[in-house]
N, C-alpha and C positions, 0 to 999 in steps of 0.2 A: 349812564351816570359817570362811569369811569372816565370817559372822554371829556365830559364837562369839568370834572375835577382836575384832570390833567391840564386842560386849557387854562383854567383859573390859576393853577400853580405856575404855568409858563408865563402868564401875564405879569407875574411879579417881577420878572426880569426885563420887561419892556419899559420904555419911557412912558410916563403917565398918560400922554395923549393917545398912545397905542393901547394902553390898558383898557381904556373906556370901550373901545370896539370889541375887545376880547370878552369883557364882562357882559356887554350887551348881547353878544352872540351866545354866550353861555345861558343868559337869562331867557333868551328866545327858545333855545333848545329845551330848557326846563319847562317853560310854558307849554310847548308842544307836547312834551312827554306827559305832563299832567293832564292836558286836554284829552290825550289818547286814553289815559287811565279812566278819566271821568266818563268816557263814552262806552267803556267796557261794562 
């Protein structure tokens, strides 16, 4: 979680076009984490 939050904070300093990729990567990481929790 901390890495996702840091990545999102870092995205704020990027140009808008690059922010999208950062937010999508964070979203994917969160989805994978939630899927792992659901399987437990």
